[in-house]
N, C-alpha and C positions, 0 to 999 in steps of 0.2 A: 764449786765443782767445775763450772764452766771455765773459770780462770785457770784452773789446773790443766784442763784439756788444751786450752790455747797455748799455755806455756809449754806443754809437752809437744804439741804440734810444731811450735816455733823452734824448739830444741832439735827436733828431728830434721826440719828443713835446713837449719844452720849446719848441722853435721853433714847432710847430703851435699851442701854447696862447698864444703871444704875441698880444696884440691888434693888429690892423692898422688903419691910418688909412683911412677910407672916407668917401664921400659918399652920403647916402641922400636920395632924392627921395620925398616922401610927404605924407600928410595928418595933421595933428595932431588926435587924437581923445582923448576921455576913456576911461579903461580899462574902466569898466563897460559903456559902449555898445559898445566894441570886441568884447567877449566876449558879452554878453547879446543884443545886436541883430544880431550877425554882420554888421557893416558891411562894405561892399565898396569904394565910392569916393566917398561923399558923406556929410557930416554937417552938422547945423545948428550954425552957429558959436555962436549964443546958447545953445543947449543944452549944447554942449561946455564953454563957459566957465562956465555955471552949475553944472555937475557938478564942474568943477575947483575952483571957489570953495568948493564944499561938501566938498572933500577927495579927490575922485577923481583919481588921478594921470593926467596927460596922457601919451599915448604917441605915437609916430610910426608910422603904418601905411604901409609902403613900397609902391611900386607893385606888387610881387609878392605883397602880402598879409602879408608878414612884419611882426611887431610889435616895435618897438625901445623899450625902457625907457630914457629919458634919465637919465643918472646924472652925478655929479661924481666925479672921480678923487681928490679930496682928502678927508681924514678930519679931523673928522667930516663925513660927506657931507651936502649940503644938498638940500632939495627943489627940483626943477627946474621946477615949475609956474610960479613967477613969471617965469621966463625964457621959457616957451613960451606964457603966457597971451594975449599979443597975437596969436598965430598959431592959436588954437583954432578948429577947423573950417576951416582954410586949408591950402593946399599950400605946403610948404616945401622948402628944400634945407638939409640938416644935414650938417656935416662934423665928424668926430671919430674917436676910437679905438673900434673895435667889439669888444665882448666877446661870446663865444658859450659858454654854459655850460648843460648839462642841457636843451637844447632852447629855452632863452630867449636873447634877444639884447638887448644894451644898448649905448648909444652915449654915450661921454663927450663931451659937446657942446663943441666948440671954436668953431664958427661956425654960426649959424642965420640964414637969410634967407628972405624971401617968394619963392616961385617966380613968375617972370613968367608971366602968362596965356598959354595957347597961342593962336597966331594962326590 
């Protein structure tokens, strides 16, 4: 009986760790400003792009304030800045598999598009 309980618990934990496909609405920001300047909902696009060109990773700051590190699921992994550069400082809709580990979130980008302006 004890073995069955452990196997059941292990199965549940394995399922909980599986990444789920999700859509994230948010702002593309550079990581330094996201942490140092405590950004809320606006960033200068030129500043974000300049920081990204200097090597600061771009992040997606979701509407709820969560920060998502854009990643590639293939190894060796590739820098995602080139993929997000045109969206620096802009609102986007990103779709992909979301990973949650140790308080950090990452999204393996499948699709990224500019969010339509609110009317």
